[in-house]
KEFI-997723 format. One line per field, with one value per residue (C-alpha): residue in three letters; x negated, y, z negated; residue number from 0. Coordinates in steps of 0.25 Angstrom, whole numbers, plus 5000, padded with zeros to 4 digits. Layout:
// residues N
residuo <- ALA;...
east <- X;...
north <- Y;...
up <- Z;...
num <- NUM;...
END
This chain:
// residues 345
residuo <- MET;PRO;ASP;ARG;LYS;ASN;VAL;THR;TYR;ALA;ASP;ALA;GLY;VAL;ASN;ILE;ASP;ALA;GLY;ASN;ARG;ALA;VAL;GLU;LEU;MET;LYS;LYS;SER;VAL;GLN;SER;THR;PHE;ARG;PRO;GLY;VAL;LEU;LYS;GLY;ILE;GLY;GLY;PHE;GLY;GLY;LEU;PHE;GLN;LEU;ASP;VAL;LYS;ASP;TYR;ARG;GLU;PRO;VAL;LEU;VAL;SER;GLY;THR;ASP;GLY;VAL;GLY;THR;LYS;LEU;ARG;VAL;ALA;PHE;ILE;ALA;ASN;LYS;HIS;ASP;THR;ILE;GLY;ILE;ASP;ALA;VAL;ALA;MET;CYS;VAL;ASN;ASP;ILE;LEU;THR;LEU;GLY;ALA;GLU;PRO;LEU;PHE;PHE;LEU;ASP;TYR;LEU;ALA;VAL;GLY;ARG;LEU;GLU;PRO;GLU;LYS;ALA;ALA;GLN;ILE;VAL;ALA;GLY;VAL;ALA;GLU;GLY;CYS;ARG;GLN;ALA;GLY;CYS;ALA;LEU;ILE;GLY;GLY;GLU;THR;ALA;GLU;MET;PRO;ASP;PHE;TYR;SER;ASP;GLU;GLU;TYR;ASP;ILE;ALA;GLY;PHE;ALA;VAL;GLY;VAL;VAL;GLU;LYS;ASP;LYS;ILE;ILE;ASP;GLY;LYS;SER;ILE;ILE;PRO;GLY;ASP;VAL;LEU;ILE;GLY;LEU;PRO;SER;SER;GLY;LEU;HIS;SER;ASN;GLY;TYR;SER;LEU;ALA;ARG;ARG;VAL;LEU;LEU;ASP;ASN;ASN;MET;GLU;THR;GLU;GLN;VAL;ARG;LYS;ALA;LEU;GLY;CYS;SER;ILE;ILE;GLU;GLU;MET;LEU;ARG;PRO;THR;ARG;ILE;TYR;VAL;PRO;LEU;VAL;LEU;PRO;LEU;VAL;LYS;THR;GLY;ARG;ILE;LYS;GLY;ILE;ALA;HIS;ILE;THR;GLY;GLY;GLY;LEU;LEU;GLU;ASN;VAL;PRO;ARG;ILE;LEU;PRO;GLU;GLY;THR;SER;VAL;CYS;ILE;LYS;THR;GLY;ALA;TRP;GLU;LYS;PRO;ALA;VAL;PHE;GLN;LEU;ILE;ALA;GLU;GLU;GLY;PRO;VAL;GLU;LYS;LEU;GLU;MET;TYR;ARG;VAL;PHE;ASN;MET;GLY;ILE;GLY;MET;VAL;LEU;VAL;VAL;GLY;ALA;ALA;GLU;ALA;ASN;ARG;VAL;VAL;GLU;GLU;LEU;GLN;SER;GLN;GLY;GLU;ASP;ALA;ARG;ILE;ILE;GLY;ASN;VAL;THR;LYS;GLY;ASN;GLY;LYS;VAL;GLN;LEU;THR
east <- 5151;5164;5170;5169;5179;5173;5171;5177;5174;5188;5184;5173;5181;5182;5194;5192;5207;5210;5198;5205;5220;5214;5209;5222;5229;5220;5220;5232;5225;5212;5218;5227;5214;5208;5205;5197;5184;5188;5184;5187;5196;5195;5187;5174;5160;5162;5170;5167;5169;5166;5161;5167;5153;5160;5168;5154;5140;5132;5141;5134;5141;5142;5146;5150;5153;5158;5168;5178;5171;5179;5191;5195;5195;5208;5214;5210;5219;5230;5228;5230;5222;5228;5222;5209;5204;5207;5197;5185;5189;5189;5176;5169;5176;5176;5160;5158;5167;5159;5148;5160;5161;5174;5176;5177;5178;5178;5174;5178;5172;5180;5175;5185;5184;5196;5202;5217;5220;5232;5224;5213;5221;5228;5213;5211;5224;5218;5205;5214;5223;5210;5204;5217;5215;5201;5204;5193;5196;5193;5186;5180;5176;5173;5181;5172;5178;5168;5172;5165;5159;5173;5184;5196;5204;5191;5187;5178;5179;5169;5169;5161;5166;5159;5162;5155;5153;5145;5130;5130;5144;5138;5142;5130;5131;5120;5126;5133;5128;5130;5144;5150;5164;5169;5182;5188;5197;5206;5204;5216;5211;5200;5197;5186;5176;5172;5183;5173;5176;5191;5195;5186;5196;5209;5210;5202;5210;5224;5227;5241;5251;5264;5256;5245;5255;5261;5247;5242;5256;5253;5245;5232;5229;5237;5229;5216;5219;5222;5215;5203;5207;5201;5198;5195;5207;5207;5192;5188;5194;5188;5176;5177;5179;5164;5167;5165;5149;5149;5159;5156;5166;5168;5166;5158;5149;5161;5160;5148;5140;5145;5146;5131;5129;5133;5126;5113;5100;5103;5117;5126;5141;5150;5165;5176;5184;5195;5199;5206;5217;5210;5221;5225;5217;5203;5208;5214;5199;5193;5203;5203;5190;5184;5175;5169;5170;5156;5159;5171;5167;5155;5163;5176;5180;5190;5200;5192;5188;5181;5172;5171;5161;5163;5158;5165;5171;5178;5183;5196;5201;5197;5205;5216;5216;5215;5226;5235;5234;5240;5226;5222;5209;5202;5190;5181;5169;5158;5144;5132;5117;5112;5105;5115;5124;5140;5143;5157;5166
north <- 5012;5015;5010;5021;5023;5021;5032;5032;5040;5046;5052;5057;5065;5057;5048;5037;5034;5049;5048;5036;5041;5053;5044;5038;5053;5057;5044;5050;5065;5058;5048;5060;5065;5054;5056;5044;5041;5039;5024;5024;5032;5036;5028;5020;5028;5036;5041;5034;5042;5036;5047;5042;5046;5043;5057;5064;5065;5069;5071;5079;5078;5092;5093;5103;5105;5114;5118;5127;5136;5143;5144;5131;5140;5146;5132;5129;5143;5138;5124;5122;5112;5106;5116;5117;5105;5111;5123;5110;5105;5117;5124;5112;5109;5124;5123;5112;5118;5128;5118;5115;5101;5093;5089;5075;5070;5077;5073;5080;5082;5085;5087;5089;5092;5081;5073;5075;5066;5073;5086;5079;5073;5088;5094;5082;5082;5097;5092;5082;5093;5101;5089;5087;5100;5100;5086;5079;5066;5067;5054;5054;5063;5063;5066;5069;5073;5079;5083;5094;5098;5104;5107;5099;5108;5112;5105;5107;5102;5102;5094;5088;5089;5082;5086;5082;5090;5088;5091;5100;5107;5112;5126;5132;5147;5146;5150;5164;5176;5190;5194;5181;5184;5180;5174;5174;5162;5168;5161;5157;5167;5165;5152;5146;5157;5171;5165;5169;5183;5181;5176;5185;5197;5189;5181;5187;5202;5197;5201;5191;5203;5202;5212;5203;5191;5198;5203;5188;5182;5173;5173;5176;5160;5156;5164;5161;5147;5146;5135;5138;5137;5125;5128;5115;5114;5127;5129;5115;5115;5128;5122;5110;5120;5125;5140;5142;5148;5149;5146;5152;5147;5158;5155;5161;5172;5177;5182;5189;5176;5165;5172;5173;5159;5155;5166;5164;5173;5186;5189;5194;5197;5208;5205;5214;5214;5219;5208;5200;5203;5200;5190;5200;5191;5198;5211;5210;5204;5216;5226;5222;5215;5225;5218;5225;5222;5217;5207;5202;5198;5190;5183;5180;5175;5188;5181;5175;5158;5156;5163;5157;5162;5163;5168;5183;5176;5164;5174;5178;5165;5157;5168;5167;5151;5151;5161;5153;5142;5153;5156;5172;5172;5185;5190;5196;5200;5197;5192;5202;5203;5203;5196;5188;5197;5201;5215;5218;5229
up <- 4590;4594;4606;4617;4628;4642;4650;4665;4677;4676;4662;4668;4678;4689;4693;4704;4704;4708;4719;4724;4725;4731;4743;4745;4746;4756;4766;4773;4775;4778;4788;4796;4801;4809;4823;4833;4828;4812;4810;4794;4786;4771;4762;4762;4761;4776;4786;4800;4813;4826;4838;4851;4859;4871;4870;4871;4878;4868;4855;4843;4828;4821;4807;4797;4782;4774;4761;4757;4748;4738;4744;4737;4725;4732;4732;4718;4714;4723;4720;4735;4740;4753;4764;4759;4766;4779;4776;4774;4786;4794;4789;4794;4807;4811;4809;4817;4829;4831;4837;4845;4838;4836;4822;4821;4807;4793;4778;4765;4752;4740;4726;4713;4700;4697;4708;4710;4721;4726;4726;4733;4745;4747;4750;4758;4766;4768;4774;4782;4788;4793;4800;4808;4811;4817;4823;4813;4804;4790;4788;4775;4761;4748;4736;4723;4709;4701;4686;4679;4692;4698;4689;4690;4698;4708;4720;4733;4746;4758;4772;4783;4797;4809;4825;4838;4851;4863;4862;4875;4869;4855;4854;4848;4853;4861;4874;4866;4874;4872;4878;4873;4867;4853;4851;4836;4831;4819;4804;4796;4785;4776;4780;4770;4768;4761;4748;4737;4742;4746;4733;4726;4733;4734;4722;4711;4713;4712;4726;4727;4731;4739;4748;4749;4752;4763;4769;4769;4772;4760;4747;4745;4740;4752;4761;4755;4756;4771;4777;4787;4802;4810;4824;4829;4837;4842;4846;4850;4864;4868;4863;4873;4884;4883;4882;4868;4866;4851;4839;4825;4813;4805;4790;4779;4784;4792;4806;4802;4798;4807;4821;4822;4819;4833;4840;4848;4846;4852;4850;4841;4841;4839;4832;4834;4821;4825;4836;4826;4817;4802;4792;4781;4771;4775;4775;4762;4757;4763;4758;4744;4741;4746;4757;4767;4781;4784;4772;4777;4790;4783;4772;4780;4794;4795;4804;4813;4810;4822;4834;4848;4857;4871;4884;4888;4901;4891;4880;4885;4890;4877;4870;4878;4876;4862;4861;4869;4858;4849;4843;4840;4846;4849;4855;4843;4848;4858;4858;4859;4860;4845;4833;4829;4821;4820;4824;4819;4826
num <- 0;1;2;3;4;5;6;7;8;9;10;11;12;13;14;15;16;17;18;19;20;21;22;23;24;25;26;27;28;29;30;31;32;33;34;35;36;37;38;39;40;41;42;43;44;45;46;47;48;49;50;51;52;53;54;55;56;57;58;59;60;61;62;63;64;65;66;67;68;69;70;71;72;73;74;75;76;77;78;79;80;81;82;83;84;85;86;87;88;89;90;91;92;93;94;95;96;97;98;99;100;101;102;103;104;105;106;107;108;109;110;111;112;113;114;115;116;117;118;119;120;121;122;123;124;125;126;127;128;129;130;131;132;133;134;135;136;137;138;139;140;141;142;143;144;145;146;147;148;149;150;151;152;153;154;155;156;157;158;159;160;161;162;163;164;165;166;167;168;169;170;171;172;173;174;175;176;177;178;179;180;181;182;183;184;185;186;187;188;189;190;191;192;193;194;195;196;197;198;199;200;201;202;203;204;205;206;207;208;209;210;211;212;213;214;215;216;217;218;219;220;221;222;223;224;225;226;227;228;229;230;231;232;233;234;235;236;237;238;239;240;241;242;243;244;245;246;247;248;249;250;251;252;253;254;255;256;257;258;259;260;261;262;263;264;265;266;267;268;269;270;271;272;273;274;275;276;277;278;279;280;281;282;283;284;285;286;287;288;289;290;291;292;293;294;295;296;297;298;299;300;301;302;303;304;305;306;307;308;309;310;311;312;313;314;315;316;317;318;319;320;321;322;323;324;325;326;327;328;329;330;331;332;333;334;335;336;337;338;339;340;341;342;343;344
END
């Protein structure tokens, strides 16, 4: 019988050496996120974080996990991978912020068809930037090379965040009553939701024209890759004042589906759609789809990435505080009696 060549893991599509190089390239970005409480850097089998319980009376840990969805397809098309990690962090930390939690640490999961260490390092550099914006530490993660599952150029990324809040300071919306006011915080654009519809309208129709570029202020690809905004540094100080009754992160489902998630029984909300300026990308999708108004508000954030609910007596003061920081915060509606629905006016 003739000698047969030994088969290696690399022959099967998994390059251990590339994995080790990727880890080395990621180290600097990861370490740049460390904050008090981190006990161990990258490597080993788990990340360690020591919560200083002396700072809390009844600390409650809050966790959240999410991915980036089909926004990744736009990154593949553009071959731009240094901001998609910001989206992964934003989707998680903004979610736990709605409960009043301060993000403490983050872990990422990156699955690739073929591991390119430099590309993986770019992706994780984006994750690290998101963590720095949120004030949390990137203490670990997983990079999985999965040939024959993803194509060589494809990858998926997801994240997991843990934060902490005092038990009696958890924001759960239970104190919301009719007459309370909704304050909208601007989004940076599409964020990371509705991309299956956005791609169909904006990319499949070859809409890249000078007129469109002028309306958007950039190319369609650049607009679609604009990172999801991280609201932690803006909202957390307000949360600590005790004036915020409810927070909704406007993700998949838009304003119509997300605001009701924080409403107590017997209440609804009325949102004044003319109260804020919509980014041009939403008008473009609505007109060129065409997409009906109700569908737009059920799919996209429409320029409002986070909604705060405050008492009527506090509303103007909260808006003024936000505006004094350069934030274009707007009163966009109010709480009414009802059955948990959103009325658009």
